PAZAPA-4460 file (N, C-alpha, C; in steps of 0.05 Angstrom, whole numbers, plus 32768, in hexadecimal, padded with zeros to 4 digits):
% residues 195
    n_x    n_y    n_z   ca_x   ca_y   ca_z    c_x    c_y    c_z   seq   type   mol
   8658   87C8   88E6   864E   87E0   8908   866E   87DF   88F6     1      M     A
   866B   8807   88F6   8685   8819   88F1   86A0   8817   8912     2      A     A
   86AC   8810   8911   86BE   881F   8927   86BE   8831   8928     3      K     A
   86BA   883C   8945   86CD   8858   8945   86D0   8863   895A     4      T     A
   86E4   8879   895B   86F8   887E   8971   86F9   889A   8971     5      N     A
   86F7   889F   8984   86F2   88C1   8986   8711   88CA   8988     6      D     A
   8729   88C7   8988   873A   88CA   897D   8738   88D4   8964     7      S     A
   8750   88F6   896E   875C   88FA   8956   8777   88F5   8949     8      N     A
   8774   88F0   8932   878F   88E4   892E   87A4   88F8   8918     9      L     A
   87BC   88F3   8916   87CD   8903   8906   87D2   88E6   88E8    10      K     A
   87D5   88F5   88E1   87E1   88EC   88BD   87EE   88C8   88C4    11      L     A
   880A   88D3   88D4   8816   88C0   88D2   8805   88A3   88E4    12      P     A
   87FC   88AC   88FC   87E7   889E   8909   87DB   888F   88FC    13      E     A
   87CF   889E   88ED   87A6   8890   88DA   87C0   8883   88D0    14      L     A
   87D5   887B   88C2   87F0   8864   88A8   87FD   8857   88BA    15      F     A
   8806   8857   88D9   880D   8844   88EC   8805   8824   88DD    16      A     A
   87F3   8821   88E1   87EB   8807   88EE   87CF   8803   88D5    17      N     A
   87CE   8810   88C0   87A8   880F   88B7   87B4   880D   8899    18      M     A
   8796   87F8   888A   879F   87FE   886D   8779   8804   886B    19      A     A
   8772   880C   884D   875D   8826   885A   874C   8810   883A    20      F     A
   873C   880C   8830   8728   87F6   8818   8713   880E   8820    21      R     A
   870A   8816   8805   86EF   8826   87FE   86DE   880A   87E9    22      I     A
   86C9   8805   8803   86BA   87EC   87F0   86AD   87F1   87E1    23      P     A
   869E   87D6   87DC   8691   87E2   87B2   8680   87ED   87BC    24      R     A
   8668   87F9   87CB   865A   87F4   87D2   8659   8827   87D6    25      Y     A
   8671   8828   87DB   866E   8840   87D8   8667   884F   87BE    26      Q     A
   866A   885E   87B7   8663   8871   87A2   867E   8877   879B    27      R     A
   8684   887A   8780   869C   887F   8781   86AA   88A0   8783    28      G     A
   86B5   88A5   877D   86C6   88BD   877C   86C1   88D2   876F    29      Y     A
   86AE   88EB   877E   8693   88FA   8772   86A9   8920   8778    30      A     A
   86BA   8915   8791   86C0   8934   8797   86C1   8943   8781    31      W     A
   86CD   8963   877F   86DD   896C   8768   86E7   8990   8768    32      G     A
   86D9   8993   875E   86FA   89B1   875F   86ED   89BE   877C    33      E     A
   86DE   89CD   8780   86D1   89D6   8793   86D2   89C4   87B3    34      K     A
   86D3   89AE   87B3   86E1   899A   87CE   86FB   89A0   87CE    35      Q     A
   8708   899D   87B2   872B   899B   87BA   873B   89B8   87C5    36      W     A
   872C   89CB   87B5   872E   89DB   87C3   872A   89E4   87D9    37      D     A
   8713   89E5   87E9   870B   89E2   8804   8720   89DB   8813    38      D     A
   8725   89C0   8806   8739   89AA   881D   875D   89B2   8824    39      L     A
   875F   89C2   87FF   8771   89D5   8801   8774   89E7   880E    40      W     A
   8769   89F5   880C   8765   8A0C   8816   8774   8A04   883F    41      D     A
   8758   89F7   8847   8758   89DE   8863   8770   89E2   8868    42      D     A
   878C   89D4   885B   879F   89D3   8860   87B8   89E9   8862    43      I     A
   87B2   89F0   884F   87C3   8A06   883C   87C3   8A1C   8868    44      M     A
   87A3   8A22   8873   87A5   8A2F   8886   87AE   8A27   88A3    45      E     A
   87B0   8A0E   88A4   87C4   89FE   88C0   87CC   8A1A   88C2    46      I     A
   87D0   8A1D   88D8   87E4   8A2B   88E6   8802   8A20   88F9    47      E     A
   8813   8A23   8904   8829   8A1F   8915   881F   8A24   892E    48      K     A
   8828   8A1C   893F   8821   8A28   8959   8841   8A2E   896B    49      D     A
   8843   8A31   8980   8858   8A3D   898B   8876   8A32   8985    50      N     A
   887C   8A11   8985   888A   8A04   897F   888C   8A01   896A    51      D     A
   8882   8A0C   895A   888D   8A0C   8938   8881   89F7   8935    52      G     A
   886A   89E3   893F   8856   89CB   8930   8845   89CD   892E    53      E     A
   8835   89C6   8911   881C   89D1   8904   8809   89C7   8919    54      Y     A
   87FA   89DA   8923   87D9   89D2   892B   87D5   89C0   8924    55      R     A
   87C0   89B3   8938   87AF   8991   893A   8793   89A6   891D    56      R     A
   8786   898C   890D   877E   899D   88FE   8763   8986   88EF    57      H     A
   8751   8990   88FD   8738   8981   88F3   872D   8979   88E3    58      Y     A
   872E   8970   88CD   8732   895C   88AF   8710   895E   88AE    59      T     A
   870B   894E   88BD   86F5   8941   88B2   86FB   8922   88C2    60      G     A
   86E2   8914   88C4   86D4   88F2   88D0   86E0   88EA   88C1    61      T     A
   86E3   88C6   88C9   86E2   88B1   88B2   86DC   88A1   88C2    62      I     A
   86CE   8896   88AF   86B9   8875   88C6   86C2   8860   88B7    63      A     A
   86CC   8853   88C5   86DB   8834   88B8   86D1   8815   88C2    64      L     A
   86D1   8804   88B7   86BC   87E9   88C3   86E1   87DD   88C5    65      K     A
   86E8   87CE   88D6   86F8   87BF   88C4   86F5   87A2   88B7    66      E     A
   8706   8797   88A8   86F9   8783   889C   8703   876D   88A6    67      I     A
   86FF   8755   88A9   86FF   873F   88B3   871C   873B   88A9    68      A     A
   8728   8727   88BE   873A   8717   88B5   873F   870C   8893    69      K     A
   872A   86FA   8894   8723   86E0   887F   8719   86F4   8860    70      K     A
   8711   8708   8862   8706   8721   8843   8718   8733   883C    71      E     A
   8736   8726   8846   8750   8740   8838   8760   872A   8829    72      I     A
   875D   872E   8816   8769   8721   87F4   8785   8713   8805    73      P     A
   878B   86F4   87FC   87A6   86EA   8805   87BC   86F7   8805    74      E     A
   87BF   8704   87ED   87D2   870E   87E8   87E5   8725   8801    75      E     A
   87D0   8739   880D   87C5   8749   881F   87CA   8748   8841    76      E     A
   87C8   8728   8845   87CE   8721   8858   87EF   872C   886A    77      L     A
   87FD   871E   8853   8815   8726   8868   880F   8739   8880    78      W     A
   8804   8749   8868   8801   876A   887E   87F0   8769   8890    79      L     A
   87E0   875A   889A   87CA   8757   88B3   87D6   8745   88C5    80      K     A
   87E8   8731   88B6   87F9   8724   88C8   8808   872F   88DD    81      N     A
   881D   8740   88C9   882C   8759   88D2   8822   876C   88EF    82      K     A
   8803   876E   88ED   87F7   8784   8906   87E9   8797   88F2    83      G     A
   87E6   879A   88D2   87D6   87BE   88C6   87BB   87AE   88C7    84      T     A
   87A6   87C2   88D3   878F   87B4   88D0   877A   87C4   88BA    85      S     A
   8774   87B0   88A4   8769   87B9   8891   8742   87D1   88A1    86      F     A
   8738   87DB   888B   871E   87E5   8890   8713   87F3   8878    87      F     A
   86FC   87E6   8879   86F2   87FC   885E   86E6   8812   886E    88      D     A
   86EC   8823   885C   86E5   8840   8859   86C7   8842   8856    89      V     A
   86B0   8845   8873   8693   883C   8865   8686   8863   886E    90      V     A
   8699   887A   887B   8690   8892   8875   86AA   88A9   8876    91      D     A
   86AF   88B6   8859   86C3   88D0   885D   86D7   88BD   884C    92      G     A
   86CA   88AD   882B   86E1   88AD   8822   86E4   88BB   8811    93      Q     A
   86D7   88D1   87FC   86D1   88E0   87F9   86F2   88F7   87F7    94      Q     A
   86F3   88F6   8816   8704   890D   8824   872B   8906   881F    95      R     A
   871C   88DE   8828   873A   88CD   8836   8738   88CF   8812    96      L     A
   872D   88CC   87F8   873D   88C4   87E6   873E   88D8   87E1    97      T     A
   8748   88F4   87E4   8756   8909   87DA   8766   8911   87EA    98      T     A
   876B   890C   8808   8783   890F   881A   8798   8904   8802    99      I     A
   8784   88EB   8803   87A2   88CB   87F8   87B6   88D9   87DA   100      M     A
   879C   88E9   87CB   87B1   88F3   87AF   87BA   890C   87B5   101      I     A
   87B0   8921   87C5   87C7   8935   87D2   87E7   8929   87DB   102      L     A
   87E8   890E   87ED   87FB   890B   87F9   880B   88F5   87EE   103      L     A
   87FB   88EE   87CC   880A   88E1   87BF   8819   88F6   87AC   104      Y     A
   8814   890F   87A0   881B   8917   879B   8837   892C   87AE   105      E     A
   882E   8929   87C1   8848   893D   87CB   8859   8927   87CF   106      I     A
   884E   8910   87D7   8873   8903   87D6   8877   88FF   87B7   107      I     A
   886B   88FB   87A2   8874   88FF   878D   8884   8917   878B   108      R     A
   8882   892A   8796   8890   8947   8791   88A6   8944   879F   109      A     A
   88B2   8933   87B3   88CA   891E   87BD   88D4   8912   87AF   110      Y     A
   88C5   8900   8798   88D9   88F3   878B   88E9   8908   8773   111      D     A
   88EE   891E   876C   88FE   892B   8761   8913   8936   877A   112      D     A
   890D   8946   8792   891E   894C   87A0   8929   894D   87AF   113      Q     A
   891B   8933   87BA   8927   891F   87C8   8921   8900   87C8   114      Y     A
   892D   88F2   87B9   892D   88D6   87B3   8934   88C9   87D0   115      P     A
   8946   88D0   87DE   894E   88C2   87F0   892F   88BB   880A   116      E     A
   8923   88D0   8809   8916   88D2   881C   88F3   88BF   8812   117      E     A
   88EE   88BF   87F1   88E2   88B8   87E4   88D5   889B   87E8   118      L     A
   88E8   8887   87FA   88E0   8870   8801   88D6   886C   8815   119      E     A
   88D7   887B   882C   88D1   887A   8843   88B0   888B   8849   120      K     A
   88BC   88A0   8833   8890   88AB   8830   887A   8898   882B   121      L     A
   888C   8888   8807   8879   8875   8804   8874   8853   8813   122      Q     A
   8891   8856   8828   887B   8839   883E   886C   884A   884B   123      E     A
   886C   8869   8857   8867   8874   8866   884B   8872   886B   124      K     A
   8842   8878   8852   8829   8883   884A   8818   887A   8836   125      Y     A
   8828   8864   881E   881C   8862   87FF   8814   883F   8803   126      L     A
   8824   882B   880C   882B   8811   8814   883E   880C   8822   127      F     A
   8844   87EB   882B   8850   87E0   8834   8857   87D0   881C   128      K     A
   887A   87BF   881F   8874   87B4   880F   8886   878C   881C   129      R     A
   887A   8783   8808   8885   876D   8814   88A6   8767   8816   130      K     A
   88B5   8761   882B   88CF   875C   8824   88D6   8745   8815   131      K     A
   88EA   8753   87FC   88F8   872E   87E6   88E0   872C   87D7   132      G     A
   88C0   873B   87D0   88C2   8738   87C4   88BA   8750   87AB   133      T     A
   88B3   8760   87C1   88B1   8777   87AD   888E   8783   87AC   134      G     A
   8881   876C   87B5   8865   876D   87B5   885B   8786   87C7   135      F     A
   8848   8794   87BF   883F   87B0   87CE   881F   87B0   87D3   136      K     A
   881F   87BB   87F4   87FC   87BA   87F5   87F9   87D3   87F3   137      V     A
   87E6   87DE   87EB   87DE   87F0   87EF   87CE   8803   8813   138      Y     A
   87CF   8819   8811   87C2   881E   8831   87B2   882E   882E   139      L     A
   87AD   8830   8814   8789   883D   8816   8786   883A   87F2   140      F     A
   8774   882F   87E9   876A   8826   87D9   874C   881E   87CE   141      S     A
   8747   8815   87BE   8730   880C   87BF   8730   87EA   87BE   142      Y     A
   871F   87D7   87C9   8711   87C1   87C5   8724   87B6   87A7   143      K     A
   8725   87A3   87A4   8735   8796   8799   871F   878C   8780   144      K     A
   8705   8784   8783   86EF   878F   8771   86F2   879D   8763   145      E     A
   86ED   87B1   876A   86EA   87CD   875F   86FF   87D8   874A   146      D     A
   86E8   87DC   873E   86F2   87E6   8717   8707   87FE   8718   147      Q     A
   8708   8810   872D   870E   881E   8733   873A   8825   8744   148      N     A
   8732   8803   8751   8740   8800   875B   875C   880A   8747   149      R     A
   8761   87F5   873C   8779   87F5   871E   8789   8812   8717   150      Q     A
   8768   8821   8710   876D   8837   8708   877D   8852   8721   151      F     A
   876B   884C   873E   8784   8859   8756   879F   8859   8756   152      L     A
   8797   8833   8754   87B8   882A   8753   87D3   8837   8743   153      L     A
   87CA   882C   871B   87D5   8839   8710   87D9   884A   8706   154      N     A
   87BE   885B   8706   87C7   8884   86F9   87C7   8897   8718   155      K     A
   87BB   8894   8727   87C9   88A0   8733   87E1   889D   874B   156      I     A
   87E5   8884   8755   87F2   8881   8769   8811   886C   874D   157      Y     A
   880B   8873   873A   8817   886C   871E   8828   885B   8724   158      E     A
   882A   8843   8723   8829   882D   8727   881F   8812   8714   159      D     A
   883A   880E   8703   8833   880A   86E5   8835   87E6   86F1   160      D     A
   883A   87E3   8707   8832   87B5   8702   8810   87B7   8708   161      T     A
   8806   87C6   8700   87E3   87C8   8703   87E5   87D4   86F2   162      E     A
   87CC   87B6   86E5   87C8   87B7   86C3   879C   87C8   86CC   163      I     A
   87A5   87D7   86B6   878B   87E8   86B2   877C   87D2   86A3   164      L     A
   8763   87CF   86AB   8755   87B8   8698   8747   87C8   867F   165      P     A
   8740   87CC   8667   8731   87D5   8650   8729   87EA   8655   166      T     A
   8716   87E0   865D   8700   8804   8661   86FC   880D   8688   167      N     A
   8712   881A   8684   871C   881D   869D   8719   883A   86A5   168      Y     A
   870B   884E   8695   86F8   886D   8696   86DC   8868   8699   169      R     A
   86D9   8873   86AC   86C1   8879   86C0   86C1   8899   86C2   170      N     A
   86AC   88AB   86CD   86A6   88C1   86E8   86B4   88BA   86FB   171      V     A
   86BC   88B0   8705   86D1   88A9   871A   86E0   88B0   8711   172      Y     A
   86F5   88A3   870A   8708   889F   86F9   8719   88B3   86F7   173      T     A
   8703   88C4   86DE   8705   88D9   86D7   870B   88F5   86F4   174      N     A
   86F8   88F3   8703   86F3   890D   8722   871A   88F7   8731   175      N     A
   871F   88E3   872C   8740   88DD   8735   8756   88EA   872F   176      L     A
   8747   88EB   8715   8760   88F0   86FD   876A   8916   8703   177      Q     A
   8743   891D   8706   874C   8943   86FE   8751   8945   8720   178      D     A
   874B   8936   8738   875A   893E   874F   8779   893D   8756   179      A     A
   877F   8927   8749   87A5   8926   8748   87AC   8939   8734   180      Q     A
   87A2   8940   8721   87A7   8962   8717   87A8   8976   8710   181      N     A
   8791   8978   872D   878B   8993   8745   87A6   898E   8755   182      F     A
   87A8   8977   876A   87B9   897B   8779   87D9   8980   876F   183      F     A
   87DD   896A   874F   87FD   896C   8746   87FA   898A   874B   184      R     A
   87F2   899F   873C   87F4   89BB   873A   87F0   89CC   8754   185      K     A
   87E8   89C0   8762   87E5   89CF   877E   8809   89CD   878D   186      K     A
   880E   89BB   8788   8826   89AE   8799   883C   89B2   878A   187      V     A
   8848   89B9   8765   884E   89BF   8759   885A   89E0   875D   188      E     A
   8841   89E1   8768   8843   8A07   876D   8848   8A0F   878F   189      E     A
   8843   89FF   87A4   885E   89F7   87B8   887B   8A01   87BA   190      L     A
   8881   8A13   87C3   88A7   8A15   87C5   88AC   8A03   87DC   191      S     A
   8898   8A01   87FC   88A5   89F1   8806   88A7   89D1   87F8   192      I     A
   88AA   89CA   87E5   88B2   89B2   87DE   88C4   89AD   87C9   193      V     A
   88D1   89C8   87C8   88E8   89CB   87BD   88F9   89D3   87CC   194      K     A
   88E5   89D6   87DC   890C   89E7   8801   891E   89EF   87E9   195      R     A
***
């Protein structure tokens, strides 16, 4: 049974103590340019209120199912033991995957402009690093046994410690790469990133 919560969470709240996994039964990443354009336009049209804060914006629903502790890979249990809940994404994985690619591209843009902010943003939205080891647990990825996981981590998140299998390309990895190219271009065009 999927866990439901009717609250509208902001992005920082969503990643405060949660990690998300795409289960193997989900179809691969299939969104294309029309959906990317729609999401981008939605985000760009968010207005500020009288206090200068961005208004809340409904981006869609995400249905989650909490992953039992015994199903979490041993190397990620330290994060569970520190209070992070792990969830399978039952519905909304296309949208959440796209948002994560966009978020990565925004964080990546900070790398050149504001390197001192980069680590804070990575630790908040991308991964948690185990102190003293350098080992990372990504807050959003495919399940460990999914063939697209290494591609997401190596090519999209640009983590060269993740080794790609020999035949790692498929229609879904191509879609992930196309989404990254689309949002990289959009983010590079934003003057706000360059301040």
